[in-house]
N, CA, C and O atoms as CSV, one atom per row, in Angstrom:
chain,resi,resn,atom,element,x,y,z
A,1,MET,N,N,-20.175,2.349,-32.704
A,1,MET,CA,C,-21.426,3.013,-32.433
A,1,MET,C,C,-21.181,4.091,-31.375
A,1,MET,O,O,-20.615,3.799,-30.322
A,2,PRO,N,N,-21.593,5.316,-31.637
A,2,PRO,CA,C,-21.367,6.412,-30.692
A,2,PRO,C,C,-22.186,6.222,-29.407
A,2,PRO,O,O,-23.258,5.616,-29.409
A,3,MET,N,N,-21.645,6.756,-28.327
A,3,MET,CA,C,-22.327,6.675,-27.034
A,3,MET,C,C,-23.304,7.840,-26.907
A,3,MET,O,O,-23.058,8.943,-27.395
A,4,ASN,N,N,-24.426,7.556,-26.232
A,4,ASN,CA,C,-25.342,8.662,-25.947
A,4,ASN,C,C,-24.873,9.367,-24.680
A,4,ASN,O,O,-23.919,8.917,-24.044
A,5,ASP,N,N,-25.517,10.449,-24.307
A,5,ASP,CA,C,-25.089,11.245,-23.153
A,5,ASP,C,C,-25.077,10.439,-21.858
A,5,ASP,O,O,-24.148,10.577,-21.062
A,6,ALA,N,N,-26.066,9.618,-21.636
A,6,ALA,CA,C,-26.154,8.831,-20.397
A,6,ALA,C,C,-25.016,7.810,-20.333
A,6,ALA,O,O,-24.407,7.620,-19.280
A,7,GLU,N,N,-24.736,7.164,-21.448
A,7,GLU,CA,C,-23.647,6.180,-21.489
A,7,GLU,C,C,-22.293,6.855,-21.276
A,7,GLU,O,O,-21.432,6.335,-20.566
A,8,LEU,N,N,-22.122,8.000,-21.889
A,8,LEU,CA,C,-20.880,8.750,-21.737
A,8,LEU,C,C,-20.696,9.207,-20.291
A,8,LEU,O,O,-19.602,9.117,-19.732
A,9,THR,N,N,-21.781,9.699,-19.696
A,9,THR,CA,C,-21.732,10.122,-18.289
A,9,THR,C,C,-21.372,8.952,-17.391
A,9,THR,O,O,-20.530,9.092,-16.503
A,10,ASP,N,N,-21.992,7.803,-17.606
A,10,ASP,CA,C,-21.690,6.605,-16.816
A,10,ASP,C,C,-20.224,6.193,-16.971
A,10,ASP,O,O,-19.572,5.834,-15.990
A,11,ALA,N,N,-19.712,6.243,-18.185
A,11,ALA,CA,C,-18.321,5.851,-18.433
A,11,ALA,C,C,-17.351,6.811,-17.733
A,11,ALA,O,O,-16.355,6.383,-17.150
A,12,VAL,N,N,-17.652,8.100,-17.798
A,12,VAL,CA,C,-16.785,9.082,-17.143
A,12,VAL,C,C,-16.833,8.909,-15.628
A,12,VAL,O,O,-15.796,8.984,-14.969
A,13,LEU,N,N,-18.014,8.679,-15.069
A,13,LEU,CA,C,-18.131,8.465,-13.620
A,13,LEU,C,C,-17.401,7.206,-13.187
A,13,LEU,O,O,-16.779,7.186,-12.125
A,14,GLU,N,N,-17.469,6.159,-13.990
A,14,GLU,CA,C,-16.753,4.915,-13.677
A,14,GLU,C,C,-15.243,5.148,-13.706
A,14,GLU,O,O,-14.519,4.646,-12.846
A,15,MET,N,N,-14.774,5.903,-14.686
A,15,MET,CA,C,-13.348,6.215,-14.757
A,15,MET,C,C,-12.926,7.063,-13.565
A,15,MET,O,O,-11.844,6.865,-13.012
A,16,ARG,N,N,-13.774,8.004,-13.167
A,16,ARG,CA,C,-13.458,8.845,-12.014
A,16,ARG,C,C,-13.346,7.998,-10.753
A,16,ARG,O,O,-12.413,8.174,-9.969
A,17,ASP,N,N,-14.282,7.088,-10.553
A,17,ASP,CA,C,-14.245,6.218,-9.373
A,17,ASP,C,C,-13.000,5.334,-9.374
A,17,ASP,O,O,-12.376,5.130,-8.333
A,18,ALA,N,N,-12.647,4.816,-10.538
A,18,ALA,CA,C,-11.440,3.985,-10.633
A,18,ALA,C,C,-10.199,4.811,-10.331
A,18,ALA,O,O,-9.279,4.330,-9.671
A,19,LEU,N,N,-10.168,6.032,-10.804
A,19,LEU,CA,C,-9.029,6.910,-10.543
A,19,LEU,C,C,-8.918,7.231,-9.060
A,19,LEU,O,O,-7.816,7.269,-8.513
A,20,HIS,N,N,-10.050,7.462,-8.408
A,20,HIS,CA,C,-10.043,7.707,-6.955
A,20,HIS,C,C,-9.505,6.489,-6.204
A,20,HIS,O,O,-8.717,6.626,-5.268
A,21,SER,N,N,-9.935,5.305,-6.620
A,21,SER,CA,C,-9.443,4.079,-5.979
A,21,SER,C,C,-7.947,3.908,-6.180
A,21,SER,O,O,-7.222,3.547,-5.254
A,22,LEU,N,N,-7.496,4.168,-7.389
A,22,LEU,CA,C,-6.062,4.053,-7.677
A,22,LEU,C,C,-5.252,5.063,-6.870
A,22,LEU,O,O,-4.192,4.735,-6.337
A,23,THR,N,N,-5.753,6.279,-6.786
A,23,THR,CA,C,-5.052,7.317,-6.033
A,23,THR,C,C,-4.974,6.947,-4.557
A,23,THR,O,O,-3.924,7.090,-3.930
A,24,ALA,N,N,-6.083,6.474,-4.008
A,24,ALA,CA,C,-6.090,6.068,-2.600
A,24,ALA,C,C,-5.130,4.903,-2.369
A,24,ALA,O,O,-4.383,4.896,-1.391
A,25,GLY,N,N,-5.150,3.930,-3.261
A,25,GLY,CA,C,-4.256,2.779,-3.129
A,25,GLY,C,C,-2.792,3.173,-3.228
A,25,GLY,O,O,-1.957,2.674,-2.474
A,26,CYS,N,N,-2.482,4.061,-4.150
A,26,CYS,CA,C,-1.091,4.522,-4.284
A,26,CYS,C,C,-0.657,5.307,-3.053
A,26,CYS,O,O,0.496,5.215,-2.630
A,27,GLY,N,N,-1.578,6.080,-2.475
A,27,GLY,CA,C,-1.260,6.794,-1.236
A,27,GLY,C,C,-0.973,5.837,-0.096
A,27,GLY,O,O,-0.046,6.046,0.688
A,28,GLU,N,N,-1.778,4.779,-0.008
A,28,GLU,CA,C,-1.549,3.760,1.022
A,28,GLU,C,C,-0.185,3.102,0.834
A,28,GLU,O,O,0.557,2.906,1.796
A,29,LEU,N,N,0.136,2.763,-0.410
A,29,LEU,CA,C,1.415,2.117,-0.688
A,29,LEU,C,C,2.588,3.041,-0.383
A,29,LEU,O,O,3.608,2.596,0.144
A,30,ALA,N,N,2.451,4.318,-0.709
A,30,ALA,CA,C,3.526,5.268,-0.411
A,30,ALA,C,C,3.759,5.364,1.095
A,30,ALA,O,O,4.901,5.400,1.553
A,31,GLY,N,N,2.674,5.404,1.855
A,31,GLY,CA,C,2.799,5.445,3.314
A,31,GLY,C,C,3.436,4.174,3.855
A,31,GLY,O,O,4.264,4.217,4.766
A,32,ALA,N,N,3.040,3.046,3.284
A,32,ALA,CA,C,3.601,1.766,3.733
A,32,ALA,C,C,5.092,1.676,3.402
A,32,ALA,O,O,5.880,1.179,4.207
A,33,ILE,N,N,5.474,2.152,2.231
A,33,ILE,CA,C,6.890,2.125,1.856
A,33,ILE,C,C,7.704,3.011,2.788
A,33,ILE,O,O,8.815,2.654,3.182
A,34,GLU,N,N,7.152,4.161,3.138
A,34,GLU,CA,C,7.842,5.045,4.076
A,34,GLU,C,C,8.022,4.366,5.432
A,34,GLU,O,O,9.096,4.430,6.031
A,35,THR,N,N,6.974,3.722,5.904
A,35,THR,CA,C,7.045,3.022,7.186
A,35,THR,C,C,8.034,1.860,7.111
A,35,THR,O,O,8.810,1.643,8.041
A,36,GLN,N,N,8.006,1.111,6.005
A,36,GLN,CA,C,8.941,-0.005,5.849
A,36,GLN,C,C,10.384,0.488,5.827
A,36,GLN,O,O,11.270,-0.160,6.383
A,37,THR,N,N,10.616,1.607,5.201
A,37,THR,CA,C,11.965,2.167,5.170
A,37,THR,C,C,12.434,2.491,6.582
A,37,THR,O,O,13.569,2.190,6.950
A,38,LYS,N,N,11.563,3.101,7.364
A,38,LYS,CA,C,11.909,3.419,8.751
A,38,LYS,C,C,12.171,2.143,9.553
A,38,LYS,O,O,13.100,2.086,10.359
A,39,LEU,N,N,11.344,1.125,9.323
A,39,LEU,CA,C,11.545,-0.151,10.015
A,39,LEU,C,C,12.871,-0.794,9.623
A,39,LEU,O,O,13.574,-1.341,10.473
A,40,LEU,N,N,13.209,-0.730,8.360
A,40,LEU,CA,C,14.486,-1.305,7.918
A,40,LEU,C,C,15.665,-0.598,8.570
A,40,LEU,O,O,16.657,-1.242,8.913
A,41,VAL,N,N,15.572,0.694,8.744
A,41,VAL,CA,C,16.630,1.435,9.443
A,41,VAL,C,C,16.711,0.957,10.888
A,41,VAL,O,O,17.806,0.731,11.404
A,42,GLU,N,N,15.557,0.800,11.548
A,42,GLU,CA,C,15.542,0.309,12.929
A,42,GLU,C,C,16.120,-1.097,13.018
A,42,GLU,O,O,16.867,-1.408,13.946
A,43,ILE,N,N,15.774,-1.945,12.051
A,43,ILE,CA,C,16.291,-3.319,12.040
A,43,ILE,C,C,17.806,-3.303,11.875
A,43,ILE,O,O,18.521,-4.011,12.584
A,44,ARG,N,N,18.289,-2.498,10.943
A,44,ARG,CA,C,19.740,-2.402,10.744
A,44,ARG,C,C,20.436,-1.941,12.025
A,44,ARG,O,O,21.478,-2.479,12.399
A,45,GLU,N,N,19.858,-0.944,12.692
A,45,GLU,CA,C,20.451,-0.448,13.937
A,45,GLU,C,C,20.426,-1.522,15.020
A,45,GLU,O,O,21.387,-1.675,15.773
A,46,ALA,N,N,19.318,-2.267,15.095
A,46,ALA,CA,C,19.205,-3.312,16.115
A,46,ALA,C,C,20.191,-4.450,15.860
A,46,ALA,O,O,20.748,-5.014,16.802
A,47,VAL,N,N,20.401,-4.781,14.608
A,47,VAL,CA,C,21.299,-5.879,14.262
A,47,VAL,C,C,22.758,-5.508,14.530
A,47,VAL,O,O,23.554,-6.352,14.940
A,48,THR,N,N,23.097,-4.251,14.298
A,48,THR,CA,C,24.496,-3.839,14.440
A,48,THR,C,C,24.830,-3.303,15.832
A,48,THR,O,O,25.994,-3.021,16.116
A,49,ALA,N,N,23.835,-3.158,16.698
A,49,ALA,CA,C,24.083,-2.614,18.042
A,49,ALA,C,C,24.646,-3.689,18.971
A,49,ALA,O,O,24.445,-4.886,18.768
A,50,GLU,N,N,25.341,-3.231,19.971
A,50,GLU,CA,C,25.808,-4.133,21.014
A,50,GLU,C,C,24.585,-4.654,21.774
A,50,GLU,O,O,23.690,-3.875,22.103
A,51,PRO,N,N,24.535,-5.958,22.055
A,51,PRO,CA,C,23.387,-6.512,22.769
A,51,PRO,C,C,23.229,-5.882,24.158
A,51,PRO,O,O,24.175,-5.824,24.944
A,52,GLN,N,N,22.020,-5.417,24.434
A,52,GLN,CA,C,21.686,-4.863,25.755
A,52,GLN,C,C,20.272,-5.320,26.086
A,52,GLN,O,O,19.306,-4.595,25.849
A,53,GLY,N,N,20.159,-6.498,26.622
A,53,GLY,CA,C,18.837,-7.037,26.942
A,53,GLY,C,C,18.227,-7.713,25.725
A,53,GLY,O,O,18.938,-8.162,24.826
A,54,GLU,N,N,16.909,-7.781,25.709
A,54,GLU,CA,C,16.191,-8.475,24.645
A,54,GLU,C,C,16.251,-7.685,23.340
A,54,GLU,O,O,16.061,-6.469,23.332
A,55,SER,N,N,16.514,-8.376,22.254
A,55,SER,CA,C,16.615,-7.740,20.945
A,55,SER,C,C,15.227,-7.360,20.421
A,55,SER,O,O,14.282,-8.136,20.564
A,56,PRO,N,N,15.097,-6.184,19.821
A,56,PRO,CA,C,13.813,-5.775,19.251
A,56,PRO,C,C,13.562,-6.347,17.860
A,56,PRO,O,O,12.547,-6.038,17.236
A,57,ILE,N,N,14.480,-7.180,17.369
A,57,ILE,CA,C,14.397,-7.685,15.997
A,57,ILE,C,C,13.081,-8.414,15.725
A,57,ILE,O,O,12.451,-8.177,14.695
A,58,VAL,N,N,12.659,-9.291,16.628
A,58,VAL,CA,C,11.448,-10.077,16.385
A,58,VAL,C,C,10.236,-9.163,16.219
A,58,VAL,O,O,9.437,-9.352,15.302
A,59,THR,N,N,10.100,-8.188,17.089
A,59,THR,CA,C,8.971,-7.258,17.004
A,59,THR,C,C,9.036,-6.458,15.710
A,59,THR,O,O,8.018,-6.270,15.045
A,60,LEU,N,N,10.222,-5.987,15.351
A,60,LEU,CA,C,10.371,-5.210,14.125
A,60,LEU,C,C,10.049,-6.045,12.892
A,60,LEU,O,O,9.401,-5.560,11.964
A,61,LEU,N,N,10.496,-7.293,12.879
A,61,LEU,CA,C,10.207,-8.158,11.736
A,61,LEU,C,C,8.719,-8.486,11.633
A,61,LEU,O,O,8.181,-8.588,10.530
A,62,LYS,N,N,8.056,-8.652,12.774
A,62,LYS,CA,C,6.602,-8.891,12.747
A,62,LYS,C,C,5.874,-7.674,12.175
A,62,LYS,O,O,4.918,-7.821,11.414
A,63,ARG,N,N,6.322,-6.484,12.539
A,63,ARG,CA,C,5.722,-5.273,11.979
A,63,ARG,C,C,5.940,-5.213,10.473
A,63,ARG,O,O,5.055,-4.792,9.727
A,64,MET,N,N,7.125,-5.636,10.027
A,64,MET,CA,C,7.419,-5.640,8.597
A,64,MET,C,C,6.494,-6.616,7.861
A,64,MET,O,O,6.006,-6.307,6.774
A,65,VAL,N,N,6.256,-7.778,8.443
A,65,VAL,CA,C,5.341,-8.753,7.835
A,65,VAL,C,C,3.933,-8.170,7.754
A,65,VAL,O,O,3.263,-8.307,6.730
A,66,ASP,N,N,3.482,-7.524,8.822
A,66,ASP,CA,C,2.156,-6.897,8.817
A,66,ASP,C,C,2.039,-5.859,7.711
A,66,ASP,O,O,1.012,-5.776,7.036
A,67,LEU,N,N,3.093,-5.067,7.525
A,67,LEU,CA,C,3.073,-4.067,6.456
A,67,LEU,C,C,3.051,-4.731,5.086
A,67,LEU,O,O,2.407,-4.231,4.164
A,68,GLY,N,N,3.739,-5.836,4.951
A,68,GLY,CA,C,3.707,-6.573,3.686
A,68,GLY,C,C,2.304,-7.054,3.362
A,68,GLY,O,O,1.875,-7.000,2.209
A,69,GLU,N,N,1.595,-7.518,4.367
A,69,GLU,CA,C,0.210,-7.956,4.168
A,69,GLU,C,C,-0.688,-6.770,3.806
A,69,GLU,O,O,-1.571,-6.892,2.958
A,70,ALA,N,N,-0.459,-5.631,4.448
A,70,ALA,CA,C,-1.234,-4.434,4.125
A,70,ALA,C,C,-0.960,-3.991,2.681
A,70,ALA,O,O,-1.873,-3.558,1.977
A,71,ASN,N,N,0.292,-4.102,2.250
A,71,ASN,CA,C,0.636,-3.766,0.864
A,71,ASN,C,C,-0.092,-4.678,-0.113
A,71,ASN,O,O,-0.604,-4.223,-1.136
A,72,ALA,N,N,-0.133,-5.961,0.207
A,72,ALA,CA,C,-0.821,-6.917,-0.664
A,72,ALA,C,C,-2.300,-6.562,-0.782
A,72,ALA,O,O,-2.880,-6.654,-1.865
A,73,ALA,N,N,-2.908,-6.158,0.328
A,73,ALA,CA,C,-4.320,-5.768,0.303
A,73,ALA,C,C,-4.519,-4.507,-0.541
A,73,ALA,O,O,-5.477,-4.420,-1.309
A,74,ALA,N,N,-3.625,-3.541,-0.402
A,74,ALA,CA,C,-3.726,-2.313,-1.200
A,74,ALA,C,C,-3.568,-2.624,-2.685
A,74,ALA,O,O,-4.292,-2.077,-3.517
A,75,LEU,N,N,-2.628,-3.495,-3.015
A,75,LEU,CA,C,-2.446,-3.883,-4.415
A,75,LEU,C,C,-3.675,-4.604,-4.958
A,75,LEU,O,O,-4.036,-4.424,-6.122
A,76,ALA,N,N,-4.313,-5.410,-4.135
A,76,ALA,CA,C,-5.532,-6.108,-4.560
A,76,ALA,C,C,-6.639,-5.111,-4.863
A,76,ALA,O,O,-7.377,-5.266,-5.835
A,77,ARG,N,N,-6.751,-4.074,-4.013
A,77,ARG,CA,C,-7.773,-3.050,-4.257
A,77,ARG,C,C,-7.473,-2.291,-5.562
A,77,ARG,O,O,-8.389,-1.971,-6.320
A,78,ILE,N,N,-6.205,-2.009,-5.812
A,78,ILE,CA,C,-5.841,-1.338,-7.053
A,78,ILE,C,C,-6.182,-2.228,-8.258
A,78,ILE,O,O,-6.724,-1.763,-9.260
A,79,GLU,N,N,-5.851,-3.510,-8.130
A,79,GLU,CA,C,-6.149,-4.450,-9.208
A,79,GLU,C,C,-7.648,-4.515,-9.482
A,79,GLU,O,O,-8.068,-4.550,-10.638
A,80,GLN,N,N,-8.456,-4.531,-8.421
A,80,GLN,CA,C,-9.916,-4.551,-8.604
A,80,GLN,C,C,-10.394,-3.292,-9.303
A,80,GLN,O,O,-11.267,-3.356,-10.169
A,81,ALA,N,N,-9.833,-2.149,-8.937
A,81,ALA,CA,C,-10.239,-0.897,-9.580
A,81,ALA,C,C,-9.849,-0.900,-11.050
A,81,ALA,O,O,-10.595,-0.391,-11.887
A,82,MET,N,N,-8.704,-1.461,-11.372
A,82,MET,CA,C,-8.253,-1.494,-12.764
A,82,MET,C,C,-9.099,-2.466,-13.591
A,82,MET,O,O,-9.239,-2.287,-14.800
A,83,ALA,N,N,-9.659,-3.486,-12.954
A,83,ALA,CA,C,-10.424,-4.510,-13.671
A,83,ALA,C,C,-11.817,-4.036,-14.065
A,83,ALA,O,O,-12.491,-4.687,-14.865
A,84,ARG,N,N,-12.246,-2.925,-13.519
A,84,ARG,CA,C,-13.613,-2.448,-13.838
A,84,ARG,C,C,-13.774,-2.070,-15.266
A,84,ARG,O,O,-14.859,-1.656,-15.676
């Protein structure tokens, strides 16, 4: 059955909103991946450096866990947008 103008408009607006959500989520994930990459470099440097006082490893790993949780939240938002 063909859609009328109002139904078609609603469907296009829903697709636009889902696309905006997906784009925002992908942007968040790209930023998080960039940050995680930088953290991994810092972790590698901290692990291979000569010990000089307290190691920054614990703080860096906690930041990595926080980013992992943020990634999970972004993926959940993307999943919700796709489910519409």
